[in-house]
N, C-alpha and C positions, 0 to 999 in steps of 0.2 A: 354632223347633225344639221338637219335642215333648219331654215329660219322659223318655220311653223312649229317644229318640234322644240326648238329652243324657247319660243314664246310660251308654249303650254307648260314646258318644264318649269319656267320661272313663275308662271301664273299659279300653278298648284302649290308653290311655296309662298305665295302672297296671302297672308291671313285675310286681309280685307276683301280680296277678290273671291276667295273660297267661300267665306261666310256670306258675302253678298250674293254669290251665285246660288248658294243653297236656299237662301230666303227668297230670291227672285224666282227660282225654279218652283218653289212651293206656291208662290203667288200666281205664276203663269199656269202651273199645273191645275190649280183650283179653278181657274177660269176655263181651261180646256175641259176639265171634268164636268163643269156645269153645262156644257153643250150637249152632253149625252146622258148625264145622270145627276140627280139631286135626291137626297133622302125623301123629300116631300116636294110637291109643287111650291115654288117660292112665294107665290101670291095666294095660295089657298088659305082661306080664313076658317078658323075652327074655334069659335067663341067659347064653347064649353071647356076647351083645354087652354085657355089663355093664361099667360104667365106661369106655365108649367115649368118645373125645375128640370135640369138635365136628367135624361132617362134613356133606356134602350130604344124607345120609339123616337124621342127627340133628343139628340146627343147634346145639344147646347141649350135646350129648353125652347120655349115659345115666347112670342111677344104679346102685347096687350090685345091683339086681335087673333091670337092663336096661330100665327104663322111661324113656321119652323125657322129658327135663327140660323142654323147651319146651312140650310138651303139658301137663305137670303145672303149669307156671307159669300157663298160660292158664286151666285149670280152677280153679286155686287163686285166681285173681283173682275168679272167679264166687263162690267160697265166701266170700271176704272181703267182697264187696259184699253178699251175702245177710245175713251176720252184722251188718255195719254198718248196713244199712237197717232191719232188724227191731229191733235193739237200740236204735237212735236213736229209732225210732217209739215203742217202749215207754216210753223215758224222756221223749220229747216229749209224748205224750198224757197220761200219768199226772202227770209233773212240772209241766207247764203248768197242768193242772187244779188241782193242789194249790197251786201258787204263786199262781194267780189267786184261789183261794178264800181263802188267807191274806191277800192284799192287800185283798180286798173286805170281809171280815168283821172283820179285825184282832182285837185283844183276845186272849182265850184260844184262839180258833181259829188265829190266826197263830202264837201261841206253841207250840201243839200241833204244827202242821205243821213248824215249824222244829226242834223237838226231835226229831220223828220223822226229819227229814232228818239231824240229827246222829247219831242212832242208826244209820241206814242207812249213813252214811259209815264207821262202824266195821267194816263188812263189805265190803271191796273185792271186785272181780270175781273175783279168784283165790280168796279165802276162800269166797265164795258158791258158786263152781264146785265147790270141794272138798266143801262141805256138800251141795249138790244132787247131786253125783256119788256121794256115799256113800249117798244115799237112792234116787235114780233111775238111777244109773249114768252114766258119762261119755258125752258125745256132743255133736253140734252143737247140739241143742236146749238142753242144759244150759248150754253156753257162751253162747248167745244170751240166755237168761233171766238168767244171772248178770250179764252186761254190761248188759242192760237195767235190771235192778234198781239197779245202780250209777249209771246215768244219771239215774234219777228225782230224787234229791235235787239233782243238778247243775242240772237244768232248773227244779226247784221254787225254788231259791234265786235263779237268774237271773231267773225270771219275777216273783217277789215283789219283788225290788229294782227292776226296771224298771217294774213296775206301780205301785209306791208313788209313783214320781215322776210318773206320769201322773195318778194320783188327786188330786194336789195342783194340777193345772192348772185354769185358769179355766173352760174349756169343760166340764170334768167337774163342777165346782161348779155351773155353770149348768144342766147336765142334771139334777143332783140337785135343784136348786131347782124345776125343771119337773116333778118327780115321777117321774123315771126310777129304776127299782130297780137294785140292784147287778148283777144278771144282765144287764140291758139295757145298762148302762154298760160292763160288761166286754166284751160282744160288739161293741158299736158303737164304743167309744172306746179301751178299754185294749188289747185284743189287736191291733187294726190298727196301733196306734202303737208296739207293742213287737215287731212281726213281724220287723223288721230285726235286732234283738238276738237273737231266737230263731234266725234263719237263720244268723247267724255262729256262734252256739253249736253249732248242729247240725253244721256242717262240722268244728268242732274235735272234737266228740264222735265223729263218724264216723271221724276219724283215730285217736282214742283206742281206738275199738272194734276197728279193724284190728290195732293193736298188742296189745290184750288177747286177741283171738282167736288171734293168732300165739303169744302166750305160753302160753295155755291148751293149744293143740294141741301145742306143744313139750313141755309137761309131761304130755301124754297125757290131758288133761281135756276137750279140745275135739273137733275133727273127728277121727273114727275111720277107720281103714283100711276099705275101699280108697279112700275119697274123698280126693282130693288137697287139701293145705293147705300154705300157705307155712310155717307154724310147724312142721308135722310133717315137712316136707322138711328143715328145719334140724335137727330131732331126729334124723332118720335119717342126716344128713350128719356128725354129730359123731364117729362111729366111723371115718370115712374122711377126717378133716380133713387129714392129712399125705399120704395117698395120692391123694386127689382133692378139693382145696380148692374147686374150682368148684361142688361140690354144695352148699356153704354160701353161696358168693358170690352165685349167681343168686337164690335166694329172699330172701337178706338185702337185695340191691339192690332187688328188687321191693317189699319191705315199706318200705324207706327212701324210695323214689321215690313210692309211693302216699301215704304219710303226709306227705311233704314237699309234694306237690301239693295235698292237701286243706288243710294248714295255710296254704299260700300263698294259696289261694282265700279262706280265712277272713280272713286279714290284708287282702287286697284288698277284700273285701266290707265289712269294718269301716271302711276308709278311704272307700269309695264311698257307704256308706249313712249314715255319720255326717254330719249337716248341717254341723257346724263344719268338719270336715276337707274336705268336698266344696266348701265355699265358697273354700277356700284354693287349690283346683286350677283 
């Protein structure tokens, strides 16, 4: 049996991975579907049919402006994925580079990178979005940059810790004795051996980015009208909580299920990619 076949055989016996994959597939599928079809235009206002209950025409009902809730949820999934992917990529590229540099150079370089990470942690995504919004104005790009900046020290610390363990391995010492430089060792030995750690961390940060985007949009610092966003749907629903509680239930459930699915995939991948845990299964 090949290594890939063995991995997938174990993966489909892992409940966390299977359930997480199903939820994430629904999440991604909804976003892809919104690119080609939605029951109604997500931004179409229909005041005469505002706050309509679920029906054949509007599967999940309409909001206070008569917009179709199902259509907004589908397009909102696309917004969440856009924010999550770009913000994680920002953190992954910059954070891995800094963490690998700190591990390869050590000394004052490592100390400087770690202290810079500590400084960045003092500015969470919400605070960064407030500062960037005051300068450039609130918006989707502001939210993405703010979340991405917050992800950088997370990936830098994760990379540095995992890379330090690899640098102490015998094959790395042999490569150094053979004359390989830090860059070559990092590319050939360190990054391939910490890839599984970075993959798991990326899924966790993806879920965190979705929550952060929803929070920023809820506060008016993220996605701006008329673009649908799950967080902004919650913001608009708060004035109708007693009259139409479903306006908050649907986007809240969408956020919870998307984050749950990504976290379950992360847990499953951690079990599957950790050699010690894999041998027990």
